[in-house]
C-alpha positions as CSV (number, residue, x, y, z in Angstrom):
1,S,-10.4,17.6,4.5
2,Q,-12.3,14.4,5.2
3,E,-12.8,12.3,8.3
4,V,-10.8,9.1,8.6
5,E,-10.7,6.1,11.0
6,I,-7.6,3.9,11.4
7,S,-7.2,0.6,13.3
8,Q,-3.8,-0.3,14.7
9,L,-2.2,3.1,13.9
10,R,1.6,3.2,13.2
11,L,2.8,6.7,12.2
12,V,6.3,8.0,11.5
13,R,7.0,11.7,10.8
14,Q,10.2,13.7,10.3
15,V,10.3,17.5,10.3
16,A,13.1,20.1,10.4
17,N,13.1,23.2,12.6
18,A,14.4,26.7,11.7
19,E,18.0,25.6,12.5
20,N,17.6,22.5,10.2
21,Q,17.6,20.1,13.1
22,Y,15.4,17.1,12.6
23,L,12.7,15.8,14.9
24,L,11.6,12.2,14.3
25,S,8.2,11.2,15.7
26,H,6.7,7.7,16.0
27,A,3.1,7.1,17.2
28,T,1.2,3.9,17.8
29,A,-2.4,3.4,19.0
30,A,-5.1,0.8,18.8
31,R,-7.4,3.3,17.0
32,A,-7.2,6.8,15.5
33,F,-9.8,9.0,14.0
34,G,-10.0,12.6,12.8
35,R,-9.1,14.7,9.8
36,D,-7.1,13.1,6.9
37,D,-4.7,16.1,6.7
38,G,-3.4,15.4,10.3
39,S,-4.5,18.7,11.7
40,D,-6.8,17.1,14.3
41,M,-6.5,13.4,15.2
42,T,-7.6,11.5,18.3
43,L,-5.6,8.4,19.3
44,T,-7.1,5.8,21.7
45,G,-6.0,2.5,23.2
46,Q,-2.4,1.9,24.3
47,V,-1.2,5.2,22.8
48,R,2.6,5.7,22.6
49,V,4.3,8.7,21.1
50,Q,8.1,9.1,20.8
51,Q,9.8,12.2,19.6
52,S,13.5,12.0,19.0
53,P,15.2,15.4,18.4
54,Q,18.5,15.4,16.6
55,N,20.1,17.0,19.7
56,G,18.7,16.3,23.1
57,P,16.9,13.6,25.0
58,E,14.0,11.6,23.5
59,L,10.4,12.4,24.7
60,Q,8.1,9.4,25.4
61,L,4.4,9.7,26.0
62,Q,2.1,6.9,27.0
63,G,-1.7,7.0,27.7
64,S,-5.1,5.7,26.7
65,Y,-6.4,8.9,25.0
66,V,-4.3,11.5,23.2
67,R,-5.6,14.2,20.9
68,V,-3.1,15.6,18.3
69,Y,-3.5,19.1,16.9
70,Q,-1.6,21.3,14.5
71,Q,0.1,18.4,12.6
72,G,1.6,17.1,15.9
73,D,2.8,20.4,17.4
74,R,0.1,20.2,20.1
75,L,-0.8,17.2,22.2
76,R,-3.6,16.8,24.8
77,G,-3.9,13.6,26.9
78,E,-6.6,12.5,29.3
79,N,-7.4,9.6,31.5
80,G,-3.9,9.2,32.8
81,V,-0.7,9.9,30.9
82,R,3.0,9.3,31.5
83,I,5.9,11.3,30.1
84,R,9.5,10.4,30.1
85,R,12.3,12.7,28.9
86,G,15.9,11.9,29.8
87,N,16.0,11.3,33.5
88,L,12.6,12.9,34.2
89,N,9.4,10.9,34.6
90,L,6.0,12.6,35.0
91,T,2.6,11.1,35.5
92,G,-0.8,12.8,35.7
93,Q,-4.4,12.6,34.7
94,T,-4.2,15.3,32.0
95,L,-1.5,16.7,29.7
96,D,-1.2,19.7,27.4
97,W,2.0,19.9,25.3
98,D,2.8,22.8,23.0
99,A,5.9,22.0,20.9
100,S,6.1,25.6,19.5
101,T,6.6,27.1,23.0
102,G,8.1,24.0,24.7
103,I,5.5,24.3,27.5
104,L,4.1,21.2,29.1
105,T,1.1,21.4,31.5
106,M,0.0,18.4,33.6
107,Q,-2.9,18.4,36.0
108,Q,-4.6,16.2,38.6
109,G,-2.5,13.7,40.6
110,V,0.8,14.8,39.1
111,S,3.9,13.2,40.3
112,A,7.5,13.6,39.1
113,T,10.5,11.4,39.5
114,I,14.1,12.5,38.6
115,L,16.4,9.6,38.1
116,P,20.1,10.0,38.8
């Protein structure tokens, strides 16, 4: 694969899981760079990622630096990130999200708010 650099990134992706349920993802960032096959991309500047599963609450991620691995199945954020899913809001300095296991790890200054 080749290296690419993109200004004002806007990305839409739709994939089906093993149960044929669809996950729609949107990502925006001021700048993105990495491999052209999408296996390893770094998004910087006003990064926003939204994942909308067919069944379940939407996941929203905001930050200034997010690295996307494995065609979007793995996300790592640094320098302050915010996650919102349903009535749960999380903030922290670092984030590691593995979509294949459903495990989210946040570190450094983590706070959580659960809305009614």
